[in-house]
RODO-2510 file (C-alpha; in nm, 4 decimals, decimal comma):
residues 126
     n   res          X          Y          Z
     1     m     2,2263     3,4187     2,6153
     2     s     1,9573     3,6586     2,5001
     3     t     1,6065     3,5472     2,4112
     4     i     1,5514     3,8582     2,1968
     5     i     1,5417     3,8221     1,8182
     6     k     1,5701     4,1201     1,5848
     7     k     1,5258     4,1007     1,2068
     8     e     1,6418     4,3579     0,9584
     9     d     1,3632     4,5721     0,8097
    10     f     1,1295     4,5114     1,1066
    11     s     1,0575     4,7862     1,3575
    12     y     1,0073     4,5419     1,6436
    13     s     1,1932     4,2637     1,8181
    14     f     1,0648     3,9338     1,9509
    15     d     1,1343     3,7764     2,2899
    16     y     1,0809     3,4064     2,2312
    17     s     1,0749     3,3364     2,6050
    18     a     0,7167     3,4731     2,5953
    19     c     0,6103     3,1627     2,3988
    20     s     0,5870     2,9652     2,7218
    21     t     0,3255     3,2042     2,8622
    22     c     0,0793     3,2815     2,5839
    23     q    -0,1098     2,9553     2,5229
    24     a     0,0124     2,9458     2,1603
    25     r    -0,1936     3,2337     2,0242
    26     c    -0,0036     3,1989     1,6948
    27     c    -0,1378     2,8415     1,6633
    28     t    -0,4901     2,9159     1,7848
    29     g    -0,7552     3,1828     1,7488
    30     e    -0,9151     3,2967     1,4269
    31     s    -0,9362     3,0495     1,1425
    32     g    -0,6638     3,0910     0,8836
    33     y    -0,4337     2,9083     0,6470
    34     i    -0,1115     2,7293     0,7308
    35     y     0,0383     2,6835     0,3881
    36     v     0,2854     2,4050     0,3213
    37     t     0,5145     2,3350     0,0288
    38     k     0,5782     1,9963    -0,1284
    39     v     0,9097     1,9658     0,0575
    40     e     0,7448     2,0583     0,3886
    41     i     0,4691     1,8038     0,3265
    42     e     0,7303     1,5356     0,2667
    43     k     0,9229     1,6280     0,5840
    44     i     0,6117     1,6279     0,8033
    45     a     0,4907     1,2994     0,6549
    46     e     0,8325     1,1457     0,7216
    47     l     0,8302     1,2733     1,0811
    48     l     0,4857     1,1194     1,1327
    49     k     0,5932     0,7985     0,9571
    50     l     0,3162     0,8335     0,6993
    51     k     0,3096     0,8062     0,3241
    52     v     0,2726     1,1501     0,1661
    53     k    -0,0640     1,0545     0,0171
    54     d    -0,1969     0,9355     0,3532
    55     f    -0,0633     1,2443     0,5292
    56     a    -0,2252     1,4733     0,2720
    57     q    -0,5624     1,3015     0,3004
    58     q    -0,5625     1,3154     0,6779
    59     y    -0,4062     1,6542     0,7520
    60     l    -0,4302     1,8847     0,4483
    61     f    -0,6884     2,0612     0,2363
    62     k    -0,6487     2,2414    -0,0915
    63     k    -0,7006     2,6170    -0,1031
    64     g    -0,6730     2,7407    -0,4601
    65     y    -0,3497     2,5959    -0,5912
    66     k    -0,1921     2,5622    -0,2430
    67     y    -0,2235     2,3151     0,0419
    68     s    -0,2958     2,4167     0,4002
    69     i    -0,2818     2,2225     0,7242
    70     k    -0,6250     2,1517     0,8680
    71     e    -0,7531     2,3178     1,1817
    72     r    -0,9896     2,1916     1,4467
    73     k    -1,2553     2,3905     1,6280
    74     f    -1,2082     2,4293     2,0012
    75     g    -1,4830     2,6287     2,1708
    76     e    -1,5078     2,9588     1,9838
    77     s    -1,1538     2,9261     1,8527
    78     y    -0,9647     2,7297     1,5901
    79     e    -0,6279     2,5659     1,6343
    80     c    -0,3730     2,3984     1,4128
    81     i    -0,4354     2,0259     1,4081
    82     f    -0,0762     1,9772     1,5271
    83     y    -0,1109     2,2022     1,8315
    84     d    -0,1176     2,0042     2,1563
    85     r    -0,3021     2,1904     2,4320
    86     e    -0,1689     1,9585     2,7011
    87     s     0,1955     2,0416     2,6337
    88     n     0,1219     2,3889     2,4892
    89     g     0,3367     2,2960     2,1936
    90     c     0,3659     2,1774     1,8381
    91     t     0,3691     1,8039     1,7720
    92     i     0,5612     1,8529     1,4453
    93     y     0,7966     2,1231     1,5727
    94     e     1,1071     1,9701     1,4090
    95     a     0,9356     1,9755     1,0679
    96     r     0,7041     2,2754     1,1080
    97     p     0,6421     2,4839     0,7960
    98     l     0,8393     2,7991     0,7153
    99     q     0,5260     3,0016     0,7839
   100     c     0,5424     2,8845     1,1454
   101     k     0,9200     2,9215     1,1739
   102     t     0,9156     3,2828     1,0605
   103     f     0,6328     3,4088     1,2844
   104     p     0,6139     3,6913     1,3976
   105     f     0,8413     3,8304     1,1270
   106     w     0,5876     3,8347     0,8454
   107     d     0,5670     4,1198     0,5959
   108     y     0,1968     4,1448     0,6825
   109     y     0,2835     4,2712     1,0317
   110     k     0,5437     4,5298     0,9288
   111     n     0,2780     4,8028     0,9409
   112     r     0,0399     4,6287     1,1812
   113     i     0,2415     4,6138     1,5022
   114     d    -0,0585     4,6927     1,7242
   115     e    -0,2484     4,3994     1,5732
   116     l     0,0542     4,1739     1,6228
   117     k     0,0896     4,2773     1,9874
   118     l    -0,2656     4,1569     2,0522
   119     e    -0,1651     3,8128     1,9286
   120     c     0,1914     3,7855     2,0524
   121     p     0,3097     3,8927     2,3992
   122     g     0,6735     3,8622     2,2901
   123     i     0,6669     4,1715     2,0668
   124     i     0,8959     4,4537     2,1777
   125     d     0,8994     4,8027     2,0230
   126     v     1,2462     4,9160     1,9251
***
């Protein structure tokens, strides 16, 4: 079974086996936004056995008209509040937002492959 993923309209492939080696660079590094929809908020809250209101107060902040998952500062870096350094994984993996599920196949990276390669060791030129 191949670990290589290819998406139409992208000039690169992704080897997800590299995820075990990179220290979750897609979950850490520069500060950014991890946007979540209402449905995603509900799913994560359910996974964490929290009321939506309590989940939102503890884990989200409003950016414009959207909600984003909070980050925490770690040294000179930032990381998603749901990233667990000990296991090098996501504590809400089953309910992670679409933004996380679709990485590295974001439109933003279609013309920025060199930038993406710096973040993700699983990128393969095709």
